[in-house]
C-alpha positions in Angstrom: -155.2 87.6 -27.6 -154.6 83.8 -27.5 -156.8 81.9 -25.1 -155.5 79.9 -22.1 -156.4 76.7 -23.9 -154.4 77.8 -27.0 -151.4 78.6 -24.8 -151.6 75.4 -22.8 -151.5 73.3 -25.9 -148.5 75.3 -27.2 -146.8 74.8 -23.9 -146.9 71.0 -24.4 -144.7 71.5 -27.5 -142.5 74.2 -26.0 -141.7 71.8 -23.1 -141.2 68.7 -25.3 -140.6 69.7 -28.9 -140.1 66.1 -30.0 -143.9 65.7 -29.4 -144.5 67.4 -32.8 -142.5 64.7 -34.7 -144.0 61.9 -32.6 -147.5 63.1 -33.5 -146.7 63.3 -37.2 -145.2 59.8 -37.1 -147.4 57.9 -34.7 -150.8 59.6 -35.0 -150.7 60.6 -38.7 -148.4 58.0 -40.2 -146.1 60.6 -41.8 -142.5 59.5 -42.2 -140.3 61.7 -40.2 -136.5 61.8 -41.0 -134.1 60.6 -38.3 -132.9 63.4 -36.0 -130.7 63.9 -33.0 -132.5 66.8 -31.3 -135.9 68.6 -31.5 -135.8 72.3 -30.7 -138.6 74.8 -30.2 -137.5 77.9 -32.2 -138.8 81.4 -32.7 -142.1 81.4 -34.6 -141.5 85.0 -35.9 -141.8 84.8 -39.7 -141.2 88.5 -40.5 -138.4 89.1 -42.9 -136.3 92.0 -41.8 -134.6 92.3 -45.2 -137.3 91.3 -47.7 -136.5 88.8 -50.3 -137.9 89.4 -53.7 -139.8 86.6 -55.3 -141.1 87.1 -58.8 -143.1 84.5 -60.7 -143.2 84.7 -64.5 -147.0 85.4 -64.5 -150.0 85.2 -62.3 -153.5 84.7 -63.9 -156.4 85.4 -61.6 -159.9 83.9 -62.3 -162.6 86.2 -60.8 -166.3 86.1 -60.2 -166.9 89.1 -57.9 -164.0 87.8 -55.8 -160.8 85.9 -56.8 -161.8 82.3 -57.5 -158.4 80.8 -58.5 -154.9 82.1 -58.9 -152.7 80.4 -61.5 -149.0 80.9 -61.1 -147.5 80.4 -64.6 -143.8 79.5 -64.9 -142.0 78.9 -68.1 -139.1 76.5 -67.4 -136.5 76.0 -70.1 -134.0 73.9 -68.1 -133.9 72.1 -64.7 -133.3 74.4 -61.8 -133.3 72.8 -58.3 -133.8 76.2 -56.8 -137.4 76.1 -58.1 -138.2 73.4 -55.6 -137.8 76.1 -53.0 -139.3 79.1 -54.7 -142.4 77.6 -56.3 -144.0 76.8 -52.9 -143.3 80.5 -51.9 -145.2 81.7 -55.0 -148.2 79.5 -54.2 -148.5 80.3 -50.5 -147.9 84.0 -51.0 -150.7 84.3 -53.7 -153.0 82.1 -51.6 -152.6 84.3 -48.6 -152.8 87.5 -50.6 -155.9 86.6 -52.6 -157.6 84.3 -50.1 -158.4 81.7 -52.8 -157.1 78.4 -54.1 -153.8 78.7 -56.0 -152.1 76.3 -58.5 -148.8 76.2 -60.3 -148.7 75.7 -64.1 -145.3 75.0 -65.4 -144.8 75.2 -69.2 -141.9 73.2 -70.5 -140.7 72.8 -74.1 -140.0 69.1 -74.1 -141.1 65.8 -72.4 -138.0 65.2 -70.4 -138.1 68.7 -68.8 -141.8 68.3 -68.3 -141.2 65.1 -66.3 -138.6 67.0 -64.2 -141.1 69.8 -63.6 -143.9 67.4 -62.8 -142.1 65.8 -59.8 -144.0 66.6 -56.6 -142.2 68.9 -54.3 -142.7 68.6 -50.6 -142.4 71.5 -48.2 -140.7 69.4 -45.6 
């Protein structure tokens, strides 16, 4: 059960959702996009209809317990959808195995490798 302190801190954001953006911008120096409204939405993350995500391959390095998960993706052409699915692969494996997880994208040429090597942000 969440503590009173935990709930009191959350209540600050429920009552004034823009506080989250202000803290990111003012306290942490993170650039926040322009917005017209901040809303506190449901925090329920359960998927009623599960979406299937399937990486090409996952390699796990072990020493009594998982030490590192490597999500291996072979990419033959640019696919902007990957900017949304690759983070899912990483966070799912990290939560499942409780170990660091990295993405290794194998591309057949330099131009595609540059495209694959662009950082992707989760915001």
